[in-house]
N, C-alpha and C positions, 0 to 999 in steps of 0.2 A: 504494500500500500504506500503510495506516494502522496505527500501533502504539498500542494502548489499554492503559494502566496498570491493573493490578488490585491489590487489597490483599494478594494472595497472593505477590507478587513474580514472577509469571509473566505476562508481557505477552501480550495477544491481538492477533494480526496480522489485520487486516481488509482485504481487497482489494475494490475497486469497479471493475467493468468497464463502460465505457460503450459502448453499441451503438446504431446508428441504422438506420432502415429504408431500403430501396433506392428508395422512392418519390421521394426527393430528386432522383434522376437525371431524373425527369419534371417535378416541379413547379418545380424550380429549374434547369431545363435550360440556360437562357441563361447562367448563371453557372458551371456545373460541367462541361458537356459538353467532353470532350477534356482536362479538367484533373484530374478525380477519378473514382474508381470506387466503387461501393457494392455489395459482395458481400452474400450472404444472412446473416441474423443467426445461423442455426444453424451455418453454416460458420465464421464468425468466433469464435463462442463455443467451438466445438470446438477451435479453434486456441489460444485465449488462456486458457481456464479451466485446462487442465493446466499451463500455464506459471506461472500465479499460484499454484497448489498447490505446484509444485516450488520456488517462491521462499519457501515457508513459510507461505502464507496459511492461517489457521485457519478463517476465515469468508470466503465469496465471495458478494458481492452484485452483481447485474447491474442497471444503470440503463439501461432500454431505451426509446428513442423509437420505440415500436412497440406496437400494440394486442395483445390476447391471443386474438383470435377465430380465428386461423389463416386469415383471409380476406384478399383483396386487392381494392382498388378500381381496379386497373389491368389486369385481365384478363390476357391473354397478352403484354402489352407488356414485361414484365420477367420474367426467369427465376426470380425470388425472391418469397417471400411478404412482403407488406407488414406485416400484423399477426401477427408470428411469436413473440411473447414466450412464449406457451403451448407452442409447438413447441420452443423453446429449453429450457424446463424439462423437457419430456418426453424430449428426445433427447440432451441434453448432461449427463453426470454431473459432480458436483462443485460444483453451484450450490446455495446455501442459500436465497436469496430474490431476487425480481426486482421492481424498482420499474418499473411500467408507465406509459407516457404516450403520447399521440398520438390515441387514439380519443375523448378528451373524455368518458369515462364514469367512473362511480364504482364501484370494486370494493374494498370494505374488506379482504376476505380471500378468497383463492381458491387451492385446493391442486391441484397437478398432480403425478402420480406419474411419476417418471423410469423409463423402460422398462428401462434397463440395471441400475439399482441397487435399484429398488423404493422409493426414498426420496421422501418428500413434499417438494415445493418450494412455498413460499408466494409468491403474486403479489398485488400490491396496486396499484390505480390511484386517485390522489387527485383525481378529477374534472379540473378545468382552471383555468387562470389564477390559481393560488394560493389557490383557495377552500378547499381541503382540504390537509392534511398527513398523509402516511402515517407511522405509527410501527411499526417492526418491533421485536419483542421476542424476543431470542435467549436460550436457556438452554444454557449450556456446562458440560461436565464435564471434569476433568483426568484423563486415563487413558493409561497407557503412555507417559508423557513428553510428551504433547501435549494440546491442547484439542480436544474433539469437540462439535459442535453436536448437542444432544440433542432440542431442540424449538424451533420458530420459530412465532410468531404475528404477526398484523398487524391494525391498525385505522386508520381515518382520523379525523382531528380537524378540527373547524371552525376555520379561521384567524381568523374574526372573534370568537372567544370568548377570545382571548389578548390580554392587555394589551400595548400598544406598548412596545418596549424604548427607553427614553429615549436611550441611547447611539446607537442606530441612527437614531432620528428626528432627533437633533441633527445627525448627519452628512448627512442627506438633506433637511433642512428647506428649504434654498434651492431645490434642484431640484424638490422637491414643490410648493412655492408657485408656481414658474414654470409647471409643468404644469397645476396647477389654474387658474391665471389664463388660460392658453392655451385650455383646453377650455371654459371658461366665457365666452369671447368671444361676443358676439351677432353673428351674420353675416347675419341676415335675419329675416323674419316668415313665419308660416304661417297660412293662412286657416282651416284646420280640422284638428283633431287627427287623427293617423294612428298606428296601432299594428300590430304584427305578430302579435298574439295568434291570429288566425284564418288567418294567411298559409299554414300548411301545407295547408289544405284549401279555401281561398277565394281568389279574385282580389281583393286588397286594395290600396288606393292607395299604401301605403308601399313595397311591392315595385314597383309601377308607377313610383314615383319613381326608383328605381335604374335601371330600364330606360330611362326617359325621358332621364335624364342621360347614360347610356352611348350611346344612339342619337344624341343630339344632338351629343355629343363626336365620335363617329365620322363623322357627316355633315360636320361642320366640318373634320375632318382630311382627308377625301377630296375636299373641294371643289376643283374644277379638275383632278381626275385622271380617268382613263378609266373609273373605277368610280363617279363622282359621281352618275350617273343611276340607279343601282341602289337598290332599296328596302332599308332597314336594319332588320333584326330584332335583338333583344337578349335575353340570358338573365340571370336573376338567381335567387338562392336565398334562403331564409329562414335567415340565419345565427344569428339570435336571436329567440326567441318573445316576448321582453320588450322589444323595441325600441319606442321611442315618440318621435314628434316632436309636441310640444304645439302647440295653437293659440296664436298670439301670437309672442313672441320665440323665435327658433331659435338655439341655440348650436352650437359645434363639437362639444361632447359629444353632442348629440342626433344629429347626422349620423354621427359616428364610431361611435356605438353601434349604428347600423343596419348598417354594413359593418365587421365586426370583424377581418377577415383582411387580410393585406398583398398582396392580389392586384393585378395591373396589367391594363390593358385592351388587347385586340387586336381586329383586324377580320379576319375570315376569309370566304372565298368559298364559299358553300354553295348547293345546289340544293333544289328543292321536295321531291324524294324523300328527300334526306338529312335535311331538317328533319322530315319525317314520322317517319323512323326515330329521330331524336333525341328527339322528343316521346314516342314509344312507349317508348323505353328509360327516360325520366324517369318515366313512369307506373308503372313497377315499384314505385315508392315506396308505392303504396296497397295495402292489404289487400283481397283479393277479398271482396265482400260481396253476398250473395244479394239479389234484388230485393225480397223481402218481409221481410228481416231488419232489426231495429232498427239505427240508425246511431249509434255513439258516437264523436264526433270524437277522443277520447283514444286510441281503439284502431284508428283508420282508417289511420294513417300508419306509416312506418318499417318496412314489410314486409321480412322477411329481414334485419333489422338495418340497413337503409339509413338513413344519417343525414340530417338535414334539409338539410345543405349539398349533398347529392347529389340533391335534387329541384329541377329547374330549371323556372321559369316563363319562357315565351318571349313577348315582346311583338311586335306587328306582325302576328300571326296570331290567328284566332279558332278555337277547337277545344273538343271535349268529351272527357272521360275517363270511360269507362263502367266503374265499379268492380265491376259484376256479372260482367264478362267476365274471363277469365284473363289473366295478364300476357302481353304480346306481341300482344294484339288488342284494346286498350282505346281507343285514340285514334280518334275519329270526327269527321266533319263539319269537317274542317280547311279553313279558308277564308282567302283573302287579298283584302282590299278587297271583301268580300261575295261573291266567287266561289270555287268549289272550287279548292284549291291544285293546280296542275299540276306534274308531276314534273320537267320541264326548266326551270322558272322559276329564275332566278338571284337570289341575295340576298347582301347584305353582312351578316355575323353579328357583332354586338358581343358579345364573350365574354371572360371573365377568363382570365388566363394559365394558371391551374391547370387549368381545363377544356380550354383550347386545347392544352395539352401532354399531355393524356390523363388527367388526374385524374378519377376516377369511371368511367373506361372508357366514356364516351359514344361512340357510333359516329360515324365520318366526320370529326369536327372536327379531330382531331390530324393527319390526313393532308390536310386542306384547304389551299388556297393562302392564305398570309399576305399581306394587303394593307397592313396598318399595325399598328404596335404602339407602346405608350407606356411609358416607364420609371417614370412617376409612379403611386403607389398609387391605386386607384380611390376610396378614401375621401377622399383629398386632392383628387382631381378633383371629387368631389361637393361638398366643402366650398367649393372655388373657384367652382363653378357657382352654388351658393346665394348666395355672397357677391356674385358678379357680377350676378345677377338681383335680389337684394335682397328678393324676396318669393316665396313658394311658394303655389300655389293648386291643390289636388287637382282642382278642376273643369277645369283646363286639360289634364290628362294622364291622370287616372284613368278606367278603363273596365273593364267585366267582359268580358274577352276569352276566358277559359277557365272551365269549370265542371265539376263532377263530376255524372255522371248514372248512372242504372241503367235499362237498356233504354230510354234516351232521356228518362227523367223526371229532372229535376234533383233532386239529393240535398238541397240547401239552397236 
């Protein structure tokens, strides 16, 4: 509870309630299972908002690590909605504004009507990584011995338009210089520039690099075990469409910018049939496009709000995705080592812990047998791999293993 002084001698009490989404029980399973529980946001808001009001709060703001879409990327693995901020505004009376975060989208101002009171609740999401700042603007009136919120608005501001605060920069200068020096370390060389600009709809070398490193790491980890002879497949997603590894010197910054999340690596046992289902689910990412319709790459992806990080490319298999077909029947001509993929074939699947624990609700992987896991972040594994090799050459690992088609005709 925060007390704000006013020139009228009547303080305004502002309460901020923090809520987080239950997906943590899945993506951070190794650290929280058996130790913490994560109920639904609506349930917790309904419990705490009345308490805050009873304590004298004039304004109630919810800070929610949860998107606003009312959807979940975990299917029926959890009994609660992941992106529930909009539902909280709709179902729980007594909230004036909700600061939204988690979906990595930009929502300057979005109003939801509370079903019980008819009151408008404003939501705002300031993109991601501190690129934006949400500014809520409250208009209050003094009536019947207390403050009442009469109107609330919101907007987002660009962080890079604000001058640095010299007091803050002075406090952080030593740490900042250490970080800059670290990320600018040269760890190797690259034979040809690689970018992720076309990664959402084309098989590009920069994503192949992730899969190549993951598969190589898993092979080394399983050497000498009973599963050492099994072929290794690997999954990777385009986390950033602006990732770039230049030709010439490669820095830690270049590699870290390709893998921006703190995921760790696991090896799971999968069958050919399960991999086909996995690929089919991943192909839901594309918008169905008629065979004779023009193709606009900017409108081809993110069907039904699927984020880029929930479209997986799988290396070690060759396959086509027919975007003229409806979701659920798109993946065709799946091959392993030039031959049609058989259902009972066994594979080691190099996969990040978010996906392995059920993130994105991809089929089979969460229930599959765990063969190996690593506590080191994948981006650190990639940095160490490049440093150990000393040089990167896309010609050694890049290949066009998947492509988009329409009735068998390549789209690009």
